[in-house]
N, C-alpha and C positions, 0 to 999 in steps of 0.2 A: 264239610270237614269238621273235625274236632280240634279245638285249640286248647293247648295246655301251657301254662306259665311255669317255667323251670328255673331253678337257681343252682349255681355251682356249690357243691358241698364243701369246697375248699375256700371259696371266696363268695360270700352271699351277695356282694355287690354286682357280681357277674350273673346276668339273668337273660332269658330269651323266651320267645314264644315259638312253640313247635306245633305244626299242623299234621294230623294223621287222618286216615279215612274214617268216616263215621260208621259205626256198626249199623246193620240193618236187621230186619226180622229174621232173615235166613242165617245170618252169622251168629245170632244169639243162641245160646244153649237153653234147654228147658229149665225153667226156674229163674232165668236171668231177666233183668229189667234195665232198660236204658233210661237214665234220668237226664233231663235237660236242665242244667244248673242256671237258675234265673238270677240270683244275686247272692253275694256273701260279703261278710265284713272282714276287715284286716286291721288288727291292733298289735300293740307290742306283745301281747300274749302269743300271737302267731310267730313272732321273732323268737320267743322262748321255745316254741315247738322245734324250730330249726336248731337252736343252740344245744338242746339236749336230745336231738333227734336220734343220734346213735345210741346213747345210753338208755333211752326209754322207748325206742322203737317207733318214733313218729315218722321216720322215713319209710317204714315198712307198709304204711297204710295204702300209699299210692305209688308203688314201685315204678321206676322209669329207667332211663339210660344210665349207664355206668358213669359215676362221677357227678351226676346231677340228682336233684331232689325236687319233689313237689310238696310245698308247704301245705299242711291241712288247714282248712278254714271252716267256719260255721255259716250256714245259710239255708236257702230254700231252693227246691228243684221240683219239676213236674215230670210225671211219667210220660215219656214219649213213645216207648215201645215196651210191651210186657209179654213175656213168655211164661208168666206165673198167673194162673187163673184167679188168684186171690188178690192180685194187685192190678188196679184198673188204670188204663190210660187216662191222663188228665188229673189224677190224684196228686196232691201237693204234699211234700214231705220236708220237715226241718231236720237237719242233721249235719254230719261231718263230711265235707267235700274236698276235692282237690281244687286248686286254683285253675279251673278249666271250664270249658263250655258244657261238657257232658261227663257222665260216669256210668259204667256198667257195674251193677251189683247182682249178687245172687241172693234173692229174697228168701229167707227162711224164718220159721216160727212166726208166720204172718197172723196178726190179729187185727181187729178194727183200729187198735191204737197205733200199730206200726209193724215194722219187721226188722230182723237182723240181717246184715250182710254176712253170709256164711261162706264167702269165698275162702279157700284153704289158707291163703296168706294172712287172713285177718283173724283166724280162730284163736291164735295165741295172744292177741292184743286185747286191751281192756274193753269189756262189753259196752261201757258207757259211750265209747266212740263209734261203735259199730251199729248202734240203733238209730233207725230213721222213723220219726214220729209223724203220723198222719195229722195234718192241720185241722181236719174236720172234727177230730176227737180231742186234740190237745187243749187242756184247760188253761195253759199259759199263752195260747195263741190269740192274736187279734189281727185281722187283715190290715188295720190302720197302723199297727205297731211293728211291722215286720223288720224295719231297719233297727229299731231299738232292741228287738229280740235277737237279731243277728249279732249286733255289737256287744250287747251286755249279757245275754242269757248264759253263754258258756262261762263267762267270767264270773257272773253272779253265782252260779252253782259252786264254783271254787270258793268264792267269798263266803257263801252260806256254810260250806263245809269247814272253812277256817274258823269262822265265828263259833260254830258248834264244837269244833275240836278244842278251842281255847276255853270255852265255857265248861266243857266236859272235864277239863283238867284244872278247873278253878283258876284259870289264867296264870297258872304256875306261881300263884301267890305274888303276882306282880302288881305294883301300884300304878304302873304306866305301861302302855303298849305303844311301841313306835312302829309306824308304817313308813318305810322308805318308798320312794317313788310315789309319794302321796297323791299326785295328780293322775296316776295311771287308773285305768278303768276298774281293775280288780281291787285296787286300794280304796277307790271311792266307794265301791259297793260294800267292802268290809267295814269302812268307817261308818257308813249309814247303819249297818246292822248293829255294830257296837254301840253307836249313839242311841239306837232304839232301846237297847237294853238299859241304858242310863235313864231314858225317859220313862220306862215302866217300873223303875225303882230297883232294878237288879244291881248287884254289887259288881259292876263292870269297871275296869280300870280307866284312868285318864288316857285319852286318845291323842297321841302326838304325831303330826304329819311332818316328815322330812322331805323337802322338795328343792328344786333348783330356784335360784333367785328370780328367774323369769316367770315361774309358775306360783310364786309365793302369794301374790295378790289373789289369784283364783282360789287357792286352798284356804286362805284366810276368810274369804267371803262365804265359804260354805259353812253351814251350821252343824256339820257333823264332826269336825275336829275341835278338840278342846284347846289345842295349841298347835301352831305351825312354825317351823323353823327351816332355815336353809341348810344345805349340807355343810357349810363352813361354820355353823353355829352349834356343832355337836358338843363343844366344850361348855355350852350354856346349860346342859342337862345336869340337874342337881344330883350330887352323889350321896344325898341323904335318903334317896328313895330307890325302889327296885323297879326293874324293867324287863319286858319281853320285847323281842324284835320280830316283825314280819317283813322280810326283805323282798321287795318287788323289783328293786333296782339291779341287784347282782353286781354292784360296783365294789370291787375288792378293796379299793382305797378307802371307801366309806366304811366297809366292814372293819377294816383295820382300825380306823379312827374310833368307831363305836366300841369295839371290843377293848381296846387299850384304855379308853376313857372310863367306861362303865365298870370294867373289872368284875369283881364279885357281885356287884349290884345287878348284873345281867343274869336273869333266872332262866330264860329260854330264848333261843335264837333260831329261827327257821327261814329258809329261803323258798320263794315261790316263783319269782320271775327274773328276767334278765333284760330289763329295759335299757340298762347301760352295758350291753353285751360286749362292747369293745374294751371295757375296763374290768373284765372278769378274770383276767390273769395278769397280775402285776407282781413279779418275783420280789421286787423291792418292798412290797407292802404285804408280805406273807402274814396271814391272819393267825392269831394264837390258836383259834379253834374254828373248825369248818362248820358253817351253819347246817342244821338238819333240814334236808329237803322235804318239803310237804308235798306228797303225791296224792292229789285229790281223789283219784279212783279208789285208793286203798281205804280211805275214810268213808267214801260213798258206799263201798261194799259192806263195811261194818254196819252202817246205819240201815242199809237195805235189809240186812239180815235181822236187825233188831226191830225195825219199824215196819218191815214189809215194803214192797215196792210202791204200793198205793199210799201207804202212810208217809213214805219219804217224799213222793211227788206232791202230796197234799201240803206238807210243811214247807217245801221249797216254793210251791205255788202261792201260798199265803204271804210269804215274805216277799216274793217277786211282785205281787200286786202293789204292795206298799212302796217298794223301791221304784218301780216303773212310773208310778204317778209322780214321784219326786224328780226323776231324771228328765222328764219331758219339759220341765221348767227352764232348763239351761242347755240341753244338748243341741248342737247344730250338726246336721248330717251332711256330709260331702259325698257326692257321687262321682265315681270314675267309670266312664262308659265306653272308652276307647282303649286300645292297647297302650297308646302313648300316655294317656292319663293314668292308667293302672300302673304302668312301670314307674312313672314319676312319683305316684303316691307311695308305692312300695319302697322306693329308695329313700324317700323322706322319712318314713316311719322307721326304716332300718337305721337311718342316721340319727334317730332320736328327735327329729324335728316334728314334734307332736303338739298341737294346740289342745290342751286338756278339755276345752269346750266342744271339740268336734269329734265326730265318729265317722270313720271311713267305710263307705260301701263300694263294692266293685261288681262289675258284670262283664262277661265276654259275649 
């Protein structure tokens, strides 16, 4: 049987496991491949996929029963059955998967590097999510680092693109860059990249991390933030300097506080995530201006056109090697290997109960 984890699109706390018959060789069409999903990560980034699923099409990747959704995740799978002569049984692929035990894809544009899922319902969706990379060729792959790759690689690419976007725009002439949700995985990676710019002598802004009181010690212990404050210390930000904001929290109360305090000192304000998804609509804290949403695939497409696909991958790969060596010194990986453990881990992350030192892996 094939097992799939579904959530209610009206109430993400409502979730269930559904079992359906597993496809076999006879039921697969020509060109289709059955992937057995081995492992995947789950982070606050996946909660963001759910939050903006309707607006940006994240629910369309793995369509399911009316009123329910399958949250996309990043991980690894092996080919169990192949009706495509260019994709071999046993090959291992990194990519975008459902929270499930299996996935049927229609492999197109197959090369030694990987393939695209060319199922009709995915053709209108961003290519970056439809590509499955063969681990035998992947320059970012290491069999000993699969968990780190699952947890950080998709987030790191977003961080890389954010770092490049701000540098390309001269940091909007800001003296400081504020990262809310400073202990989130994507914020940690962005802080690392910005700090590296400072180390090599580039004119990068001062990096300020805003986080909860419970995570302040962790953020302060890192050498990547120049300053760390709690959310109730916004008033401590000097009004004699200029700022940009990268908002990973999606907390409207915090946005209201930042915008009203900084005023004209705020030069650029973009939103990336929604780790505080339950506080993203507060009518009594209506913000003066809506943050500009940073949609990573758009900037990725721009750089792919300018640098070429190989050039883009080379630059990301070089930055990844530096970051992955750093993260292994503090990351603790947790494994959820039963349905009960998986559901419990999902609900904890949904509730924002995330230890910044841990990374959550799951398997069905």
